[in-house]
A tleap script that builds the chain and sets N, CA, C and O, in Angstrom:
source leaprc.protein.ff14SB
mol = sequence {
  NMET ILE GLY LEU LYS GLY THR LEU ASN VAL
  ILE ASP ASN SER GLY ALA LEU LEU VAL GLU
  CYS VAL ASN VAL LEU LYS GLN LYS VAL ASN
  ASN GLY TRP GLY SER VAL GLY ASP GLU ILE
  VAL CYS ILE VAL LYS ARG ALA ARG PRO LEU
  SER ALA ALA ALA LEU GLN SER SER THR ALA
  VAL LYS VAL ARG ARG GLY ASP VAL ARG ARG
  ALA VAL ILE VAL ARG THR LYS LYS GLU VAL
  ARG ARG PRO ASP GLY ARG ILE ILE LYS PHE
  ASP ASP ASN ALA ALA VAL LEU LEU ASN ASN
  LYS ARG ASP MET LEU GLY THR ARG ILE ALA
  GLY VAL VAL SER ALA ASP LEU ARG MET LYS
  GLY TRP GLY LYS ILE VAL SER LEU ALA PRO
  LYS VAL CILE
}
set mol.1.N position { 94.776 96.171 106.184 }
set mol.1.CA position { 93.860 94.953 105.937 }
set mol.1.C position { 93.301 94.895 104.356 }
set mol.1.O position { 92.589 95.635 103.677 }
set mol.2.N position { 94.339 93.010 104.017 }
set mol.2.CA position { 94.195 93.054 102.707 }
set mol.2.C position { 92.957 92.072 102.853 }
set mol.2.O position { 92.512 91.560 103.880 }
set mol.3.N position { 92.570 91.964 101.679 }
set mol.3.CA position { 90.958 90.619 101.084 }
set mol.3.C position { 91.325 90.577 99.825 }
set mol.3.O position { 92.250 90.897 99.078 }
set mol.4.N position { 89.899 89.884 99.840 }
set mol.4.CA position { 89.926 89.213 98.216 }
set mol.4.C position { 90.291 90.523 97.317 }
set mol.4.O position { 90.393 91.557 97.977 }
set mol.5.N position { 90.489 90.630 95.999 }
set mol.5.CA position { 91.135 91.504 95.038 }
set mol.5.C position { 92.033 92.566 95.272 }
set mol.5.O position { 92.348 93.336 94.365 }
set mol.6.N position { 92.600 92.696 96.771 }
set mol.6.CA position { 93.320 93.732 97.054 }
set mol.6.C position { 95.143 93.509 96.554 }
set mol.6.O position { 95.879 92.523 96.539 }
set mol.7.N position { 95.334 94.913 96.206 }
set mol.7.CA position { 96.352 94.755 95.372 }
set mol.7.C position { 97.607 95.434 96.102 }
set mol.7.O position { 97.517 96.460 96.777 }
set mol.8.N position { 98.927 94.635 95.845 }
set mol.8.CA position { 100.245 94.507 96.662 }
set mol.8.C position { 100.971 94.755 95.762 }
set mol.8.O position { 100.777 94.165 94.699 }
set mol.9.N position { 102.195 95.834 95.889 }
set mol.9.CA position { 103.577 96.435 95.457 }
set mol.9.C position { 103.869 95.277 95.887 }
set mol.9.O position { 103.245 94.684 96.767 }
set mol.10.N position { 105.309 94.669 95.014 }
set mol.10.CA position { 106.286 93.448 95.394 }
set mol.10.C position { 107.551 94.451 95.106 }
set mol.10.O position { 107.969 95.223 94.242 }
set mol.11.N position { 107.985 93.774 96.783 }
set mol.11.CA position { 109.621 94.572 97.098 }
set mol.11.C position { 110.614 94.200 97.170 }
set mol.11.O position { 111.561 94.791 97.689 }
set mol.12.N position { 110.630 92.748 96.483 }
set mol.12.CA position { 111.952 92.156 96.512 }
set mol.12.C position { 112.179 91.822 94.686 }
set mol.12.O position { 111.218 92.053 93.953 }
set mol.13.N position { 113.300 91.361 94.167 }
set mol.13.CA position { 113.778 91.346 93.295 }
set mol.13.C position { 113.511 89.913 92.284 }
set mol.13.O position { 114.039 89.490 91.256 }
set mol.14.N position { 112.282 89.391 93.275 }
set mol.14.CA position { 112.038 88.099 91.652 }
set mol.14.C position { 111.333 88.531 91.045 }
set mol.14.O position { 110.518 87.669 90.719 }
set mol.15.N position { 110.999 89.934 90.426 }
set mol.15.CA position { 110.345 89.946 89.274 }
set mol.15.C position { 108.845 90.614 88.872 }
set mol.15.O position { 108.455 91.258 87.898 }
set mol.16.N position { 108.299 90.208 89.924 }
set mol.16.CA position { 107.033 90.688 89.861 }
set mol.16.C position { 106.908 92.261 90.304 }
set mol.16.O position { 107.843 92.728 90.956 }
set mol.17.N position { 105.793 93.096 89.978 }
set mol.17.CA position { 105.750 94.301 90.315 }
set mol.17.C position { 104.464 94.232 91.159 }
set mol.17.O position { 104.630 94.324 92.375 }
set mol.18.N position { 103.411 94.110 90.775 }
set mol.18.CA position { 102.370 94.030 91.578 }
set mol.18.C position { 101.479 92.982 91.612 }
set mol.18.O position { 101.161 92.707 90.455 }
set mol.19.N position { 100.903 92.234 92.459 }
set mol.19.CA position { 100.128 91.280 92.776 }
set mol.19.C position { 98.654 91.403 93.221 }
set mol.19.O position { 98.378 92.394 93.897 }
set mol.20.N position { 97.896 90.723 92.993 }
set mol.20.CA position { 96.466 90.740 93.519 }
set mol.20.C position { 96.199 89.579 94.424 }
set mol.20.O position { 96.491 88.500 93.907 }
set mol.21.N position { 95.636 89.505 95.857 }
set mol.21.CA position { 95.183 88.916 96.585 }
set mol.21.C position { 94.305 87.539 96.192 }
set mol.21.O position { 93.183 87.861 95.800 }
set mol.22.N position { 94.453 86.556 96.194 }
set mol.22.CA position { 92.934 85.950 95.796 }
set mol.22.C position { 92.511 84.841 97.185 }
set mol.22.O position { 91.550 84.074 97.136 }
set mol.23.N position { 93.618 84.985 98.598 }
set mol.23.CA position { 93.027 83.831 99.547 }
set mol.23.C position { 93.799 83.983 100.989 }
set mol.23.O position { 94.917 83.483 101.114 }
set mol.24.N position { 93.204 84.656 102.027 }
set mol.24.CA position { 94.396 84.652 102.911 }
set mol.24.C position { 94.480 83.437 103.758 }
set mol.24.O position { 93.371 82.957 103.990 }
set mol.25.N position { 95.313 82.908 104.198 }
set mol.25.CA position { 95.951 81.753 104.637 }
set mol.25.C position { 96.067 81.651 106.066 }
set mol.25.O position { 96.889 82.136 106.843 }
set mol.26.N position { 94.709 80.653 106.306 }
set mol.26.CA position { 95.212 80.347 107.859 }
set mol.26.C position { 94.169 81.452 108.739 }
set mol.26.O position { 94.253 81.393 109.966 }
set mol.27.N position { 93.559 82.079 108.358 }
set mol.27.CA position { 93.108 83.265 109.363 }
set mol.27.C position { 91.889 83.125 109.481 }
set mol.27.O position { 91.159 83.580 108.600 }
set mol.28.N position { 91.358 82.471 110.579 }
set mol.28.CA position { 90.034 82.438 111.291 }
set mol.28.C position { 89.836 83.519 111.863 }
set mol.28.O position { 89.087 84.253 111.219 }
set mol.29.N position { 90.221 83.959 112.876 }
set mol.29.CA position { 89.929 84.761 113.863 }
set mol.29.C position { 89.447 86.323 112.358 }
set mol.29.O position { 88.265 86.613 112.177 }
set mol.30.N position { 90.190 86.792 111.827 }
set mol.30.CA position { 90.103 88.166 110.933 }
set mol.30.C position { 88.985 87.794 110.077 }
set mol.30.O position { 88.967 88.617 109.162 }
set mol.31.N position { 87.956 86.871 109.922 }
set mol.31.CA position { 87.114 87.052 108.698 }
set mol.31.C position { 88.085 86.986 107.488 }
set mol.31.O position { 88.163 88.137 107.058 }
set mol.32.N position { 88.908 86.101 106.701 }
set mol.32.CA position { 89.360 86.476 105.267 }
set mol.32.C position { 90.419 87.772 105.175 }
set mol.32.O position { 91.259 87.796 104.275 }
set mol.33.N position { 90.313 88.975 106.282 }
set mol.33.CA position { 91.020 89.717 106.124 }
set mol.33.C position { 92.838 89.458 106.720 }
set mol.33.O position { 93.102 88.758 107.698 }
set mol.34.N position { 93.954 90.230 105.836 }
set mol.34.CA position { 94.928 89.757 106.137 }
set mol.34.C position { 95.902 91.118 106.683 }
set mol.34.O position { 95.775 92.255 106.228 }
set mol.35.N position { 96.825 90.744 107.688 }
set mol.35.CA position { 97.339 91.975 108.332 }
set mol.35.C position { 99.012 91.797 107.998 }
set mol.35.O position { 99.406 90.877 107.281 }
set mol.36.N position { 99.952 92.806 108.617 }
set mol.36.CA position { 101.042 92.181 108.476 }
set mol.36.C position { 101.991 91.127 109.096 }
set mol.36.O position { 102.194 91.110 110.310 }
set mol.37.N position { 102.557 90.268 108.265 }
set mol.37.CA position { 102.954 88.777 108.589 }
set mol.37.C position { 102.222 87.893 108.229 }
set mol.37.O position { 102.623 86.744 108.413 }
set mol.38.N position { 100.841 88.109 107.564 }
set mol.38.CA position { 100.119 86.770 107.155 }
set mol.38.C position { 100.222 86.736 105.745 }
set mol.38.O position { 100.405 87.621 104.910 }
set mol.39.N position { 100.037 85.305 105.657 }
set mol.39.CA position { 100.643 84.708 104.499 }
set mol.39.C position { 99.195 84.663 103.600 }
set mol.39.O position { 98.103 84.399 104.102 }
set mol.40.N position { 99.437 84.995 102.092 }
set mol.40.CA position { 98.309 84.963 101.192 }
set mol.40.C position { 98.880 84.457 99.895 }
set mol.40.O position { 100.033 84.483 99.467 }
set mol.41.N position { 97.440 83.858 99.241 }
set mol.41.CA position { 97.805 83.742 97.795 }
set mol.41.C position { 97.619 84.752 96.769 }
set mol.41.O position { 96.758 85.631 96.724 }
set mol.42.N position { 98.552 84.496 95.958 }
set mol.42.CA position { 98.303 86.205 94.782 }
set mol.42.C position { 98.446 85.780 93.522 }
set mol.42.O position { 98.939 84.666 93.352 }
set mol.43.N position { 98.248 86.172 92.961 }
set mol.43.CA position { 98.285 86.416 91.197 }
set mol.43.C position { 99.179 87.449 90.840 }
set mol.43.O position { 99.139 88.466 91.533 }
set mol.44.N position { 100.021 87.395 89.851 }
set mol.44.CA position { 100.971 88.616 89.581 }
set mol.44.C position { 100.409 89.064 88.147 }
set mol.44.O position { 100.251 88.475 87.078 }
set mol.45.N position { 100.155 90.485 88.641 }
set mol.45.CA position { 99.530 90.884 87.938 }
set mol.45.C position { 100.213 91.899 86.576 }
set mol.45.O position { 99.677 92.282 85.537 }
set mol.46.N position { 101.473 92.091 87.065 }
set mol.46.CA position { 102.779 93.016 86.475 }
set mol.46.C position { 103.415 92.419 86.609 }
set mol.46.O position { 103.368 91.631 87.553 }
set mol.47.N position { 104.356 92.447 85.760 }
set mol.47.CA position { 105.868 91.848 86.283 }
set mol.47.C position { 106.966 92.657 85.148 }
set mol.47.O position { 106.597 93.237 84.127 }
set mol.48.N position { 108.334 92.527 85.608 }
set mol.48.CA position { 109.233 93.138 84.586 }
set mol.48.C position { 109.615 92.366 83.465 }
set mol.48.O position { 109.977 91.201 83.628 }
set mol.49.N position { 109.565 93.007 82.086 }
set mol.49.CA position { 109.949 92.862 80.894 }
set mol.49.C position { 110.990 91.462 80.892 }
set mol.49.O position { 111.871 91.384 81.747 }
set mol.50.N position { 110.829 90.504 79.983 }
set mol.50.CA position { 112.122 89.865 79.980 }
set mol.50.C position { 112.730 90.160 78.516 }
set mol.50.O position { 112.213 90.243 77.402 }
set mol.51.N position { 114.324 90.307 79.092 }
set mol.51.CA position { 114.989 90.724 78.160 }
set mol.51.C position { 116.181 89.969 78.075 }
set mol.51.O position { 116.585 89.405 79.092 }
set mol.52.N position { 117.095 89.831 76.508 }
set mol.52.CA position { 117.844 89.041 76.212 }
set mol.52.C position { 119.090 89.062 77.612 }
set mol.52.O position { 119.465 88.021 78.153 }
set mol.53.N position { 119.448 90.068 77.901 }
set mol.53.CA position { 120.344 90.171 78.879 }
set mol.53.C position { 120.055 89.206 79.869 }
set mol.53.O position { 120.547 88.090 80.039 }
set mol.54.N position { 118.947 89.971 80.661 }
set mol.54.CA position { 118.143 89.006 81.754 }
set mol.54.C position { 118.236 87.582 81.293 }
set mol.54.O position { 119.094 87.068 82.010 }
set mol.55.N position { 117.884 86.904 80.651 }
set mol.55.CA position { 117.771 85.780 80.059 }
set mol.55.C position { 119.064 84.894 80.669 }
set mol.55.O position { 118.941 83.910 81.399 }
set mol.56.N position { 120.640 85.609 80.087 }
set mol.56.CA position { 121.935 84.944 80.561 }
set mol.56.C position { 122.103 85.345 81.508 }
set mol.56.O position { 123.294 85.070 81.650 }
set mol.57.N position { 121.761 85.929 82.531 }
set mol.57.CA position { 122.287 86.479 83.447 }
set mol.57.C position { 122.025 85.276 84.548 }
set mol.57.O position { 121.504 84.250 84.110 }
set mol.58.N position { 122.302 85.330 85.717 }
set mol.58.CA position { 121.951 84.514 86.786 }
set mol.58.C position { 120.829 85.217 87.487 }
set mol.58.O position { 120.384 84.598 88.453 }
set mol.59.N position { 120.340 86.227 87.252 }
set mol.59.CA position { 119.302 87.500 88.166 }
set mol.59.C position { 118.414 87.334 86.887 }
set mol.59.O position { 118.300 88.422 86.323 }
set mol.60.N position { 117.715 86.271 86.216 }
set mol.60.CA position { 116.755 86.055 85.269 }
set mol.60.C position { 115.652 86.472 86.110 }
set mol.60.O position { 115.925 86.336 87.302 }
set mol.61.N position { 114.632 86.881 85.909 }
set mol.61.CA position { 113.057 87.155 86.367 }
set mol.61.C position { 112.493 85.925 86.271 }
set mol.61.O position { 112.333 85.306 85.220 }
set mol.62.N position { 112.030 85.373 87.944 }
set mol.62.CA position { 111.633 84.521 88.451 }
set mol.62.C position { 110.120 84.048 88.239 }
set mol.62.O position { 109.645 82.913 88.277 }
set mol.63.N position { 109.511 85.307 88.001 }
set mol.63.CA position { 107.885 85.147 88.020 }
set mol.63.C position { 107.563 85.798 86.407 }
set mol.63.O position { 108.393 86.559 85.909 }
set mol.64.N position { 106.252 85.416 85.630 }
set mol.64.CA position { 105.792 85.700 84.581 }
set mol.64.C position { 104.425 86.631 85.327 }
set mol.64.O position { 104.059 86.692 86.501 }
set mol.65.N position { 103.978 87.187 84.275 }
set mol.65.CA position { 102.433 87.845 84.511 }
set mol.65.C position { 101.667 86.225 84.761 }
set mol.65.O position { 102.145 85.165 84.358 }
set mol.66.N position { 100.416 86.382 85.504 }
set mol.66.CA position { 99.552 85.151 85.594 }
set mol.66.C position { 100.253 84.244 86.681 }
set mol.66.O position { 99.649 83.215 86.377 }
set mol.67.N position { 100.593 84.081 87.110 }
set mol.67.CA position { 101.777 83.408 88.027 }
set mol.67.C position { 100.653 83.205 88.801 }
set mol.67.O position { 99.681 83.960 88.797 }
set mol.68.N position { 100.797 81.882 89.680 }
set mol.68.CA position { 99.348 81.951 91.259 }
set mol.68.C position { 100.949 81.688 92.153 }
set mol.68.O position { 101.827 80.878 91.854 }
set mol.69.N position { 100.934 82.685 93.323 }
set mol.69.CA position { 102.132 82.450 94.164 }
set mol.69.C position { 101.737 82.563 95.340 }
set mol.69.O position { 100.623 83.045 95.543 }
set mol.70.N position { 102.502 82.171 96.342 }
set mol.70.CA position { 102.330 82.626 97.933 }
set mol.70.C position { 103.274 84.114 98.308 }
set mol.70.O position { 104.152 84.451 97.514 }
set mol.71.N position { 103.039 84.854 99.427 }
set mol.71.CA position { 103.310 86.045 99.567 }
set mol.71.C position { 103.302 86.260 101.062 }
set mol.71.O position { 102.438 85.539 101.561 }
set mol.72.N position { 104.021 87.072 102.073 }
set mol.72.CA position { 103.840 87.568 102.906 }
set mol.72.C position { 103.606 89.104 103.179 }
set mol.72.O position { 104.401 89.983 102.847 }
set mol.73.N position { 102.213 89.338 103.936 }
set mol.73.CA position { 102.245 90.709 103.611 }
set mol.73.C position { 103.545 91.651 104.193 }
set mol.73.O position { 103.901 91.258 105.304 }
set mol.74.N position { 104.188 92.602 103.770 }
set mol.74.CA position { 105.236 93.171 104.870 }
set mol.74.C position { 104.597 94.898 105.139 }
set mol.74.O position { 105.213 95.725 105.812 }
set mol.75.N position { 103.680 95.086 104.668 }
set mol.75.CA position { 103.070 96.820 104.926 }
set mol.75.C position { 101.842 96.684 104.703 }
set mol.75.O position { 101.500 95.828 103.886 }
set mol.76.N position { 100.856 97.488 105.367 }
set mol.76.CA position { 99.692 97.809 104.942 }
set mol.76.C position { 99.143 99.045 104.543 }
set mol.76.O position { 100.027 99.902 104.516 }
set mol.77.N position { 98.184 99.419 104.266 }
set mol.77.CA position { 97.947 101.451 104.579 }
set mol.77.C position { 97.214 101.217 105.783 }
set mol.77.O position { 97.459 102.029 106.676 }
set mol.78.N position { 96.300 100.240 106.074 }
set mol.78.CA position { 95.608 100.159 107.242 }
set mol.78.C position { 96.501 100.123 108.371 }
set mol.78.O position { 97.596 99.575 108.246 }
set mol.79.N position { 95.994 100.884 109.948 }
set mol.79.CA position { 96.595 100.894 110.671 }
set mol.79.C position { 96.892 99.689 111.846 }
set mol.79.O position { 95.957 99.067 112.350 }
set mol.80.N position { 98.348 99.439 112.224 }
set mol.80.CA position { 98.278 98.347 112.642 }
set mol.80.C position { 98.660 98.680 114.265 }
set mol.80.O position { 99.770 99.177 114.452 }
set mol.81.N position { 97.830 98.441 115.403 }
set mol.81.CA position { 97.985 98.673 116.865 }
set mol.81.C position { 99.490 97.721 117.533 }
set mol.81.O position { 99.544 96.510 117.320 }
set mol.82.N position { 100.446 98.321 118.201 }
set mol.82.CA position { 101.427 97.523 118.914 }
set mol.82.C position { 100.708 97.333 119.920 }
set mol.82.O position { 99.571 97.762 120.112 }
set mol.83.N position { 101.554 96.474 120.813 }
set mol.83.CA position { 101.524 96.084 122.083 }
set mol.83.C position { 101.807 97.331 123.173 }
set mol.83.O position { 101.341 97.397 124.310 }
set mol.84.N position { 102.428 98.008 122.718 }
set mol.84.CA position { 103.152 99.201 123.511 }
set mol.84.C position { 102.232 100.304 123.282 }
set mol.84.O position { 102.672 101.352 123.755 }
set mol.85.N position { 100.803 100.448 122.562 }
set mol.85.CA position { 100.020 101.559 122.512 }
set mol.85.C position { 100.584 102.241 120.943 }
set mol.85.O position { 99.681 102.795 120.317 }
set mol.86.N position { 101.757 102.247 120.373 }
set mol.86.CA position { 101.724 103.288 119.272 }
set mol.86.C position { 101.099 102.089 118.075 }
set mol.86.O position { 101.050 100.862 117.986 }
set mol.87.N position { 100.574 103.579 117.056 }
set mol.87.CA position { 99.877 102.654 115.808 }
set mol.87.C position { 100.544 103.396 114.769 }
set mol.87.O position { 100.828 104.585 114.626 }
set mol.88.N position { 100.705 102.404 114.121 }
set mol.88.CA position { 101.709 102.201 112.671 }
set mol.88.C position { 101.014 102.178 111.168 }
set mol.88.O position { 100.375 101.140 110.995 }
set mol.89.N position { 101.000 102.780 110.422 }
set mol.89.CA position { 100.413 102.460 109.198 }
set mol.89.C position { 101.394 103.248 108.023 }
set mol.89.O position { 101.961 104.323 108.220 }
set mol.90.N position { 101.433 102.715 107.179 }
set mol.90.CA position { 102.315 102.832 105.349 }
set mol.90.C position { 101.458 103.646 104.872 }
set mol.90.O position { 100.276 103.860 105.142 }
set mol.91.N position { 102.682 104.384 103.612 }
set mol.91.CA position { 101.900 104.665 102.547 }
set mol.91.C position { 101.003 103.618 101.672 }
set mol.91.O position { 99.825 103.810 101.373 }
set mol.92.N position { 101.683 102.618 101.363 }
set mol.92.CA position { 100.904 101.278 100.368 }
set mol.92.C position { 101.155 99.985 101.237 }
set mol.92.O position { 101.716 99.814 102.319 }
set mol.93.N position { 100.332 98.879 100.076 }
set mol.93.CA position { 100.191 97.647 100.478 }
set mol.93.C position { 101.426 97.109 99.516 }
set mol.93.O position { 101.577 97.092 98.294 }
set mol.94.N position { 102.273 96.658 100.680 }
set mol.94.CA position { 103.300 95.620 99.866 }
set mol.94.C position { 103.471 94.034 100.716 }
set mol.94.O position { 103.066 93.674 101.821 }
set mol.95.N position { 104.234 93.338 99.673 }
set mol.95.CA position { 104.449 91.762 99.654 }
set mol.95.C position { 105.730 91.612 99.253 }
set mol.95.O position { 106.327 92.413 98.533 }
set mol.96.N position { 106.322 90.269 99.850 }
set mol.96.CA position { 107.174 89.675 99.781 }
set mol.96.C position { 107.030 88.066 99.082 }
set mol.96.O position { 106.806 87.142 99.863 }
set mol.97.N position { 107.149 87.807 97.768 }
set mol.97.CA position { 106.648 86.553 97.451 }
set mol.97.C position { 107.696 85.307 97.962 }
set mol.97.O position { 108.786 85.554 98.478 }
set mol.98.N position { 107.276 84.182 97.774 }
set mol.98.CA position { 107.649 82.812 98.920 }
set mol.98.C position { 107.438 81.669 97.170 }
set mol.98.O position { 106.881 81.797 96.080 }
set mol.99.N position { 108.116 80.841 97.743 }
set mol.99.CA position { 108.170 79.677 97.368 }
set mol.99.C position { 107.375 78.616 97.952 }
set mol.99.O position { 106.576 78.932 98.833 }
set mol.100.N position { 107.469 77.450 97.610 }
set mol.100.CA position { 106.425 76.121 97.966 }
set mol.100.C position { 106.596 75.819 99.779 }
set mol.100.O position { 105.833 75.456 100.675 }
set mol.101.N position { 108.463 76.315 99.646 }
set mol.101.CA position { 108.484 75.787 100.720 }
set mol.101.C position { 108.694 77.116 102.299 }
set mol.101.O position { 109.332 76.904 103.330 }
set mol.102.N position { 107.949 78.325 101.946 }
set mol.102.CA position { 107.967 79.291 102.691 }
set mol.102.C position { 109.131 79.855 102.520 }
set mol.102.O position { 109.223 80.628 103.474 }
set mol.103.N position { 110.257 79.956 101.766 }
set mol.103.CA position { 111.715 80.681 101.814 }
set mol.103.C position { 111.241 81.740 100.613 }
set mol.103.O position { 110.348 81.727 99.765 }
set mol.104.N position { 112.016 82.409 100.884 }
set mol.104.CA position { 111.701 83.882 99.451 }
set mol.104.C position { 112.101 83.605 98.398 }
set mol.104.O position { 113.151 83.020 98.130 }
set mol.105.N position { 111.344 83.977 97.732 }
set mol.105.CA position { 111.760 83.882 95.850 }
set mol.105.C position { 112.664 84.639 95.402 }
set mol.105.O position { 113.509 84.095 94.692 }
set mol.106.N position { 112.812 86.406 95.711 }
set mol.106.CA position { 113.873 87.073 96.141 }
set mol.106.C position { 114.850 87.163 96.712 }
set mol.106.O position { 114.862 86.561 97.786 }
set mol.107.N position { 116.022 87.859 96.354 }
set mol.107.CA position { 117.262 87.892 97.262 }
set mol.107.C position { 117.234 88.897 98.218 }
set mol.107.O position { 117.384 88.855 99.439 }
set mol.108.N position { 116.994 89.901 97.370 }
set mol.108.CA position { 116.716 91.178 98.353 }
set mol.108.C position { 115.283 91.486 98.428 }
set mol.108.O position { 114.259 91.083 97.875 }
set mol.109.N position { 115.744 92.762 99.744 }
set mol.109.CA position { 114.365 93.451 99.735 }
set mol.109.C position { 114.666 94.873 99.447 }
set mol.109.O position { 115.599 95.356 100.088 }
set mol.110.N position { 113.911 95.798 98.412 }
set mol.110.CA position { 113.957 96.599 97.998 }
set mol.110.C position { 112.961 98.169 98.624 }
set mol.110.O position { 112.602 99.109 97.916 }
set mol.111.N position { 112.700 97.983 100.280 }
set mol.111.CA position { 112.181 98.998 100.915 }
set mol.111.C position { 111.862 98.454 102.338 }
set mol.111.O position { 112.398 97.473 102.854 }
set mol.112.N position { 110.878 99.269 102.907 }
set mol.112.CA position { 110.871 99.382 104.397 }
set mol.112.C position { 109.919 98.719 104.469 }
set mol.112.O position { 108.992 98.784 103.662 }
set mol.113.N position { 109.973 97.812 105.631 }
set mol.113.CA position { 108.708 96.515 106.355 }
set mol.113.C position { 108.784 96.429 107.430 }
set mol.113.O position { 109.937 96.408 107.858 }
set mol.114.N position { 108.042 96.365 108.101 }
set mol.114.CA position { 107.292 96.493 109.728 }
set mol.114.C position { 107.995 95.469 110.640 }
set mol.114.O position { 108.491 94.384 110.334 }
set mol.115.N position { 107.906 96.132 111.933 }
set mol.115.CA position { 108.649 95.602 112.755 }
set mol.115.C position { 108.128 94.419 113.074 }
set mol.115.O position { 108.913 93.624 113.591 }
set mol.116.N position { 106.786 93.999 112.879 }
set mol.116.CA position { 106.071 93.306 113.526 }
set mol.116.C position { 106.245 91.867 112.768 }
set mol.116.O position { 105.614 90.907 113.210 }
set mol.117.N position { 107.047 91.719 111.696 }
set mol.117.CA position { 107.020 90.497 110.691 }
set mol.117.C position { 108.239 89.634 112.052 }
set mol.117.O position { 108.567 88.463 111.857 }
set mol.118.N position { 108.692 90.292 113.143 }
set mol.118.CA position { 110.033 89.427 113.413 }
set mol.118.C position { 108.848 88.727 114.471 }
set mol.118.O position { 108.988 87.527 114.707 }
set mol.119.N position { 108.053 89.227 114.909 }
set mol.119.CA position { 107.331 88.796 116.154 }
set mol.119.C position { 106.519 87.517 115.324 }
set mol.119.O position { 106.024 86.593 115.970 }
set mol.120.N position { 106.467 87.553 114.324 }
set mol.120.CA position { 105.324 86.540 113.733 }
set mol.120.C position { 106.341 85.871 112.657 }
set mol.120.O position { 105.844 85.942 111.532 }
set mol.121.N position { 107.627 85.236 112.660 }
set mol.121.CA position { 108.334 84.266 112.559 }
set mol.121.C position { 108.877 84.544 111.144 }
set mol.121.O position { 109.262 83.571 110.496 }
set mol.122.N position { 108.947 85.790 110.591 }
set mol.122.CA position { 109.365 86.395 109.472 }
set mol.122.C position { 110.724 86.921 109.399 }
set mol.122.O position { 111.123 87.815 108.653 }
set mol.123.N position { 111.651 85.993 110.609 }
set mol.123.CA position { 112.904 86.986 110.795 }
set mol.123.C position { 114.397 86.929 109.775 }
set mol.123.O position { 115.552 87.277 110.019 }
set mol.124.N position { 113.608 86.190 108.282 }
set mol.124.CA position { 114.620 86.248 107.259 }
set mol.124.C position { 114.340 87.983 106.529 }
set mol.124.O position { 115.103 88.885 106.181 }
set mol.125.N position { 113.138 87.842 106.546 }
set mol.125.CA position { 112.679 89.199 105.639 }
set mol.125.C position { 113.168 90.722 106.283 }
set mol.125.O position { 113.555 91.749 105.726 }
set mol.126.N position { 112.976 90.390 107.607 }
set mol.126.CA position { 113.551 91.646 108.383 }
set mol.126.C position { 115.100 91.879 108.688 }
set mol.126.O position { 115.587 93.007 108.779 }
set mol.127.N position { 116.018 90.378 108.877 }
set mol.127.CA position { 116.725 90.936 108.428 }
set mol.127.C position { 118.038 91.439 106.845 }
set mol.127.O position { 119.167 91.883 106.636 }
set mol.128.N position { 116.977 91.013 106.245 }
set mol.128.CA position { 117.290 91.546 104.276 }
set mol.128.C position { 116.732 92.940 104.482 }
set mol.128.O position { 117.206 93.716 103.652 }
set mol.129.N position { 115.989 93.435 105.212 }
set mol.129.CA position { 115.609 94.586 104.695 }
set mol.129.C position { 116.353 95.790 104.869 }
set mol.129.O position { 117.283 95.697 105.671 }
set mol.130.N position { 116.179 96.906 104.318 }
set mol.130.CA position { 117.028 97.821 104.527 }
set mol.130.C position { 116.680 98.859 105.550 }
set mol.130.O position { 117.509 99.634 106.025 }
set mol.131.N position { 115.474 98.834 105.846 }
set mol.131.CA position { 114.915 99.789 107.235 }
set mol.131.C position { 113.696 98.986 107.569 }
set mol.131.O position { 112.918 98.590 106.701 }
set mol.132.N position { 113.524 98.719 109.056 }
set mol.132.CA position { 112.642 98.455 109.820 }
set mol.132.C position { 112.188 99.115 110.223 }
set mol.132.O position { 112.986 99.971 110.604 }
set mol.133.N position { 110.466 99.537 110.626 }
set mol.133.CA position { 110.282 100.698 111.555 }
set mol.133.C position { 108.864 99.932 112.119 }
set mol.133.O position { 108.184 100.462 112.998 }
savepdb mol mol.pdb
quit
């Protein structure tokens, strides 16, 4: 459950490392708390530093510290109950950054994601992830 001021690791290659949640979008049921598959508005708190080689390459850093972006939650510390009765929880909170068209900002995902994303319409993230639990 991610709420206001909640911090999340970024597991894509967009350049951000740590983000802070400022709003959970379209979530009337859970009183402002977000779970796996929910879209949030966040601020980039820590990003990869710019280097001369990165500026010339095509894999340049896409975000900087202080940028306001949208993201989708892919892992939470709070346990999530599945319809078959299993309970899944992770060691940290993680997110993937999005652009204004709700597409992924990065091109790769470097971590485990929850299988619940597929049911919530984020199949592209699930397909790019190295492991789905």
